[in-house]
C-alpha positions as CSV (number, residue, x, y, z in Angstrom):
1,M,-17.7,273.1,141.1
2,R,-18.2,276.5,139.4
3,A,-21.5,277.4,137.9
4,A,-21.8,277.6,134.1
5,M,-20.9,281.0,132.6
6,L,-21.9,282.6,129.3
7,E,-18.9,284.6,128.0
8,H,-20.0,285.8,124.5
9,L,-23.2,286.0,122.5
10,N,-23.8,287.0,118.9
11,L,-27.3,288.0,117.9
12,T,-28.8,289.7,114.8
13,V,-31.6,292.0,115.8
14,S,-33.4,295.0,114.4
15,D,-33.0,297.2,117.5
16,P,-29.7,296.2,119.3
17,D,-30.0,298.8,122.1
18,K,-33.5,297.7,123.0
19,I,-32.6,293.9,123.1
20,A,-29.4,294.7,125.1
21,H,-31.5,296.6,127.6
22,I,-34.0,293.8,127.9
23,L,-31.2,291.1,128.3
24,C,-29.4,293.2,131.0
25,Q,-32.7,293.5,133.0
26,L,-33.6,289.8,132.6
27,F,-30.3,288.2,133.4
28,N,-28.5,291.0,135.4
29,W,-25.9,291.2,132.6
30,H,-23.8,294.2,131.8
31,I,-22.3,295.4,128.5
32,R,-18.5,295.1,128.6
33,W,-17.9,297.1,125.4
34,S,-19.9,299.1,122.9
35,G,-18.8,301.3,120.0
36,P,-17.2,301.3,116.6
37,A,-15.3,298.2,115.5
38,K,-11.5,298.2,115.9
39,D,-10.9,297.5,112.2
40,D,-13.8,299.5,110.7
């Protein structure tokens, strides 16, 4: 049996870069994409 996996997460925060850094450190996550939205 495979372990559970979190594929996507939406959060509203005041400092997205800071929380992203913290979450990557805590859970050994990585950012798959960052930048402007495809459709503005």
